Structure formats: structure tokens, C-alpha cells
C-alpha positions in Angstrom: 2.6 13.6 -62.5 3.3 10.0 -61.9 1.5 8.1 -59.2 3.3 7.1 -56.0 4.0 3.5 -55.3 1.3 1.5 -53.5 1.5 2.0 -49.7 3.6 -0.6 -47.8 2.0 -1.0 -44.4 4.2 -3.9 -43.2 6.4 -1.4 -41.2 6.1 2.2 -40.1 7.3 4.8 -42.5 8.0 7.3 -39.6 8.7 6.6 -36.0 9.1 9.0 -33.1 10.9 7.2 -30.2 10.8 8.7 -26.8 11.1 12.2 -28.2 11.6 15.1 -25.8 12.0 18.8 -26.8 12.9 21.6 -24.5 13.4 25.3 -25.2 15.9 27.2 -23.0 16.0 24.2 -20.6 12.8 25.4 -19.1 10.0 25.3 -21.6 8.8 21.8 -22.4 7.4 21.6 -25.9 7.2 17.8 -26.4 7.5 15.1 -23.7 8.1 11.4 -24.2 6.5 11.2 -27.7 6.2 7.7 -29.1 4.4 7.6 -32.4 4.4 5.4 -35.5 3.0 6.5 -38.9 2.2 4.1 -41.7 2.9 4.6 -45.4 -0.1 6.1 -47.2 -1.7 7.3 -44.0 -3.3 10.7 -43.4 -2.4 11.5 -39.8 -3.4 14.7 -38.1 -1.7 16.3 -35.1 -4.4 18.1 -33.3 -4.3 20.3 -30.3 -4.6 23.8 -28.9 -1.9 26.5 -29.4 1.2 25.5 -27.5 0.4 21.8 -27.3 3.5 20.6 -29.2 2.0 19.6 -32.5 3.9 22.1 -34.7 7.1 21.5 -32.9 6.7 17.8 -33.6 6.2 18.5 -37.3 9.2 20.8 -37.4 11.4 18.1 -35.8 10.3 15.7 -38.5 11.0 18.2 -41.2 14.5 18.9 -39.8 13.8 22.6 -38.9 14.1 21.7 -35.2 16.2 19.1 -33.4 14.9 16.9 -30.5 16.5 17.4 -27.1 16.5 13.6 -26.7 15.1 10.5 -28.4 15.2 9.5 -32.1 13.1 9.9 -35.2 13.3 7.1 -37.8 12.4 7.1 -41.5 12.1 3.6 -42.9 14.1 2.4 -39.9 16.9 4.9 -40.3 17.6 7.7 -37.9 17.0 11.2 -39.2 19.1 12.8 -36.5 21.8 14.9 -38.2 20.2 14.6 -41.6 19.6 18.2 -42.9 16.1 19.2 -44.0 16.9 19.3 -47.7 18.0 15.7 -47.6 14.9 14.2 -45.9 12.8 14.1 -49.1 9.8 15.7 -47.4 7.5 18.3 -48.9 6.2 21.0 -46.6 3.2 23.2 -47.0 2.8 26.2 -44.6 -0.2 28.4 -43.8 1.6 31.4 -45.3 2.1 29.7 -48.6 5.8 30.8 -48.7 5.8 31.3 -52.4 8.5 33.3 -54.1 6.8 36.6 -55.2 9.3 37.4 -57.9 8.8 34.1 -59.7 5.9 32.9 -61.8 3.7 30.0 -60.7 5.7 27.7 -63.0 8.9 29.1 -61.6 7.8 28.4 -58.1 7.0 24.8 -59.0 10.2 24.3 -61.0 12.4 25.5 -58.1 12.5 22.3 -56.1 13.2 20.4 -59.3 16.1 22.7 -60.2 17.6 22.1 -56.7 17.5 18.4 -57.4 19.0 18.7 -60.9 15.9 18.3 -62.9 15.7 20.8 -65.8 14.5 21.3 -69.4 11.7 19.3 -70.8 11.6 16.9 -67.9 11.0 19.8 -65.5 8.4 21.4 -67.8 6.5 18.1 -68.0 6.4 17.7 -64.2 5.3 21.4 -63.8 2.4 20.9 -66.3 1.4 17.7 -64.5 1.5 19.3 -61.1 -0.6 22.3 -62.3 -3.2 19.8 -63.7 -3.2 17.9 -60.4 -4.3 21.0 -58.5 -6.6 22.3 -61.2 -4.4 25.3 -62.1 -3.6 24.4 -65.7 -3.0 27.5 -67.8 -1.9 29.7 -64.9 1.8 28.9 -64.9 2.7 32.3 -66.2 1.0 34.3 -63.4 2.7 35.7 -60.4 1.5 34.7 -56.9 0.0 38.1 -56.3 -2.3 37.6 -59.3 -3.9 34.5 -57.6 -6.5 34.2 -55.0 -5.7 32.7 -51.6 -7.1 29.4 -52.5 -5.1 29.3 -55.7 -1.9 30.2 -53.9 -2.4 27.4 -51.5 -2.9 25.0 -54.4 0.4 26.2 -55.8 2.1 25.6 -52.5 0.6 22.1 -52.4 1.8 21.4 -56.0 5.3 22.6 -55.1 5.4 20.2 -52.2 4.3 17.3 -54.4 6.2 17.9 -57.6 9.4 16.1 -56.6 7.4 13.0 -55.3 8.4 13.2 -51.6 8.2 10.3 -49.2 6.1 12.4 -46.8 4.1 15.6 -47.1 4.0 17.8 -44.0 1.2 20.4 -43.7 1.2 23.1 -41.0 -2.2 24.8 -40.7 -2.4 25.0 -44.5 -6.0 26.2 -44.7 -6.0 28.5 -41.6 -6.0 31.7 -43.6 -9.0 30.8 -45.9 -12.7 31.4 -45.4 -14.9 28.6 -44.2 -16.4 27.6 -47.5 -13.1 27.5 -49.4 -11.4 25.8 -46.5 -14.0 23.0 -46.6 -13.7 22.7 -50.4 -9.9 22.4 -50.2 -10.2 19.8 -47.4 -12.0 17.5 -49.9 -9.5 18.3 -52.6 -6.5 17.6 -50.5 -7.9 14.3 -49.2 -8.8 13.3 -52.8 -5.2 14.0 -54.0 -3.8 12.1 -51.0 -5.9 9.0 -51.8 -5.3 9.2 -55.5 -1.5 9.3 -55.1 -1.2 7.1 -52.0 0.5 10.0 -50.2 1.7 9.9 -46.6 0.4 13.2 -45.1 1.1 14.5 -41.6 -1.2 17.4 -41.0 -1.2 20.0 -38.2 -4.3 21.8 -37.2 -6.1 23.1 -34.1 -9.5 22.8 -35.9 -11.2 19.6 -34.7 -13.8 19.6 -37.5 -11.0 19.7 -40.1 -9.2 16.8 -38.3 -12.4 14.7 -38.1 -13.2 15.3 -41.8 -9.7 14.5 -43.3 -7.9 12.0 -41.1 -7.3 8.3 -41.1 -6.0 8.8 -37.5 -5.7 11.7 -35.2 -3.0 12.3 -32.6 -4.4 14.7 -29.9 -1.8 16.8 -28.1 -1.9 18.8 -24.9 0.9 20.4 -23.0 3.5 18.6 -25.1 2.1 15.1 -24.4 0.2 12.8 -26.7 -3.2 12.4 -25.1 -4.8 9.9 -27.5 -4.3 8.4 -30.9 -6.9 6.7 -33.0 -9.4 7.0 -35.8 -11.8 10.0 -35.7 -14.9 7.9 -34.7 -13.0 6.3 -31.9 -11.8 9.6 -30.4 -15.3 11.1 -30.7 -17.2 8.1 -29.3 -14.6 6.9 -26.8 -12.3 9.7 -25.6 -9.6 8.5 -23.2 -9.7 11.4 -20.8 -11.6 14.6 -19.9 -9.3 16.8 -22.2 -10.0 14.7 -25.3 -13.7 14.6 -24.5 -13.8 18.4 -24.2 -11.6 19.1 -27.2 -12.9 16.6 -29.8 -16.3 17.8 -30.9 -18.7 19.8 -28.7 -19.4 18.5 -25.2 -21.3 19.5 -22.1 -18.9 19.3 -19.1 -20.4 18.9 -15.7 -18.1 18.6 -12.6 -18.9 16.9 -9.3 -17.8 14.2 -6.9 -18.2 10.5 -7.2 -20.9 9.0 -5.0 -20.8 5.5 -6.5 -18.7 3.6 -8.9 -19.5 -0.1 -9.7 -17.3 -1.2 -12.6 -18.2 0.9 -15.6 -21.3 2.4 -13.9 -20.7 5.6 -12.1 -22.6 8.5 -10.5 -21.5 11.9 -9.5 -23.2 14.7 -7.4 -22.7 18.3 -8.5 -22.1 21.2 -6.2 -25.8 22.1 -6.7 -27.0 18.6 -5.6 -27.8 17.1 -9.0 -26.9 13.4 -9.4 -25.7 12.4 -12.9 -25.2 8.7 -13.9 -22.9 7.6 -16.6 -20.1 5.2 -17.5 -16.4 5.3 -16.7 -13.5 3.7 -18.4 -11.4 3.6 -15.1 -12.4 2.8 -11.5 -12.9 5.8 -9.3 -13.2 6.1 -5.5 -16.1 7.7 -3.8 -15.5 11.3 -3.0 -13.0 11.9 -5.8 -13.4 14.8 -8.2 -14.9 13.8 -11.6 -16.2 15.3 -14.8 -19.3 14.1 -16.6 -19.4 14.7 -20.4 -22.4 14.4 -22.7 -22.7 15.4 -26.4 -25.3 18.0 -27.1 -26.8 15.9 -29.8 -27.4 13.0 -27.3 -29.6 15.2 -25.1 -33.3 15.7 -25.8 -36.3 17.5 -24.6 -38.3 14.4 -23.9 -40.3 12.3 -21.4 -38.5 10.1 -18.9 -36.0 7.6 -20.3 -36.4 3.9 -19.4 -35.0 3.5 -15.9 -35.3 7.2 -15.1 -31.6 8.0 -15.5 -30.5 11.6 -16.1 -33.9 13.3 -16.4 -34.1 16.8 -15.1 -36.6 19.7 -14.9 -35.0 22.7 -16.6 -35.6 26.1 -18.0 -34.5 27.5 -21.4 -32.0 30.3 -21.2 -31.3 30.9 -24.9 -32.1 29.6 -28.3 -30.1 30.2 -31.5 -31.3 29.3 -34.9 -28.5 27.9 -37.1 -30.3 26.5 -40.1 -29.9 22.8 -39.8 -30.5 22.8 -36.0 -31.3 25.0 -33.1 -28.8 25.5 -30.3 -30.6 25.5 -27.0 -29.0 26.6 -23.7 -30.8 25.5 -20.6 -30.1 25.7 -16.8 -29.9 22.7 -14.5 -30.0 24.5 -11.2 -27.2 26.9 -10.1 -24.1 25.1 -11.3 -24.6 23.5 -14.7 -25.7 25.0 -18.0 -25.3 22.4 -20.7 -25.9 23.3 -24.4 -28.4 21.1 -26.2 -28.5 20.5 -30.0 -31.9 19.7 -31.5 -32.8 19.1 -35.1 -35.1 21.8 -36.4 -37.9 19.3 -37.1 -38.1 18.3 -33.4 -38.0 21.9 -32.1 -41.3 22.7 -30.3 -42.5 26.2 -31.3 -43.8 27.0 -27.8 -40.3 26.4 -26.3 -39.0 29.9 -25.9 -36.5 31.5 -23.5 -37.9 31.2 -20.0 -40.0 28.1 -20.8 -39.9 25.2 -18.3 -38.8 22.0 -20.1 -37.6 18.5 -19.2 -34.1 17.4 -20.5 -32.9 13.8 -20.5 -30.1 11.6 -21.9 -29.1 8.0 -21.5 -26.6 7.1 -18.9 -24.5 5.0 -21.4 -24.0 8.2 -23.5 -22.6 10.1 -20.4 -18.9 9.5 -19.9 -17.3 10.2 -16.5 -13.6 10.9 -16.1 -11.4 11.5 -13.0 -10.1 15.0 -12.5 -7.2 16.2 -10.3 -8.5 17.5 -7.0 
């Protein structure tokens, strides 16, 4: 299979301009989406079920039409362009292979539709099978393959005609954890090797963090934040992103002080937590403090005495590379703490009294609707 041309990042390959999508004039699927995707980029659309990510992908593929707005490909509108003329490969979770065809027949099908036959088609099929490590399996039927092999065939079929964009909708959702993680690496390697532009839909945040150049986080049809994985993990824009990307302890309360980026809230149980806020908040407003479990420790007081609480262990779970610890901080907050196994004190069992602490700069505070 020939390599794709080097990525041209001087202008967006795909643009969503003020896209709205309504179903039955009542159900809002996507609201006011503005998003640009560069050539050669691996962009993941991430969000819970019903957040609008798959609808966004289907509008780009041509299987759905926006209610308003425009979608551009290399500066040209895709509105009214049928799916088969958009030069986009699509990979679904269900594989969508033709059961009556061989693997080679499945791969040759999109070439036949485009008028490529004979030795030219055979050469492309052989190259595609080699690309996904399935050489020698062209004569088999899909039912004779494992789930991982079928997904490789689906990927090869999406790549064989050298599309401008590859769209993937939960392609690994039906596979077991170990195989899913292996194919994540394989897909990313192929994407980099060929310079592919990939738009990938998933609800699995770990998958998104592992594979993406950028992640677009969706909720209730709206784009909540767009950025590289590290940026979203370290600096979420709002409480939803903080709670959805990675694991977080979420502790609600009311603001009692806010001086620039420094903020303090008091919980319903009377605990005072100090952190940093990206936006100014007024005293008395409802807020949510977030702290990553791996930023919390069973430790003596931190310099300055911020966020140090007497606590009691409720539960411990051994997970191999770390121990998950659940502690209580009074009556209203039960954050989960992650500790490396090496630092786990053997005497700390459920019921034990401990001290938990974390730096105020690692505690992010976001406003919440009252």
C-alpha cells in the first residue's frame, strides 16, 4: 500500500462551522459546533452516551445532515455531497463485513466500486493485508476470524482506497481489554506511518488519552473543551471535563473566599478546602473542588498546612500496581485515594485512623449552577 502524502497543516482539512443538529425538532443532538481538524491529525471525539459525538461523526461521513451550519473539506462545503463521494473511510464497532465474501473480497469491494480491478486491485489487497498483519488470510470468511482479526479487516477496507479521512466509531468497543490495548497501539502506529487523518469516537477516556493528538470533549451536544490529552487532564476547563477525563475526587461546597486564582470552599459538613480557580467566583456561590486520587497522600502536614485532614479508612482494594483506598472526611465527602504499593503502610487497614493531605495548587475549583 502506498504511503499517503505528507500532512499539509497550513489549513484545516475539515471544518465544522456553527453546526446544529436537531431530531424531530425537539431533541438537540449537536449545538453550535465549531471545530477545525488538521491534516494528519488524530482527533478523538470523547463523551458519554448521547453527548453528540457519534452524530457529529455521522454528519461528516454523510449519513446524517446538519439542521444548520456548514461542514467544509479542504475549504469546500460537503452539504449535498453524498457519502460515497466524500472519500472517507469508515470503521464501525460492528465491523460491517460482508459474511458471504472472503476477506480479500471484502477488501476488494471498495476498489471495485471505484473501478479498480484485476492485478491493480489484487496488489492493493495484498498490501492492505500486510499492513494489518493478516497476510495469507485473504481466502478466509469473516466468521473464520477472531474479533480482533475482523476489526483489522474492517480497518484495512477503510484504508485500501487511500481516503482523505478515516472515521472510526467505537471500533474497539466489542473487544476484551488486552486486545483493545494492543490494537490501540497498532492503529496509532499505522496512522503515524501513513500520515492518516483520523477522527475517532469513543466514550473510553483511557483510550482517548492513549491515542489522540487532540481530544474534543462533548456533553449534551456541546463541545466542552478541545486540546491535547495532557492539557485536558492537567487543566480541565470546567467541572464536567474534570470529572470525565481521568479519575477525580469531586467535593461540593460554597465559596468562602476567592482572591484571584486562590479559592476556598466550605462543604456541608464544615470542611474547608483550598485550591485554585480559573475563573473568579463570588462568596456564597456553589462550587466543586476536584483533586486527582494520585495527588493525595497519607502524609504529615504539607508546608502551609493547606488541605490536611484527619480521616478514617473505609475500604482498600489491591489492584497490583497500586492500592485503591477509600477514606471518609466527615459526613459528606468520601474521596478515593490512589497510592503506589511501595508506599502502602501495612498497618493501614479498614477502620484505621489516618491523615490525608494534598497541595492546594493541585486542587481545582469550578463554579456550579445553584
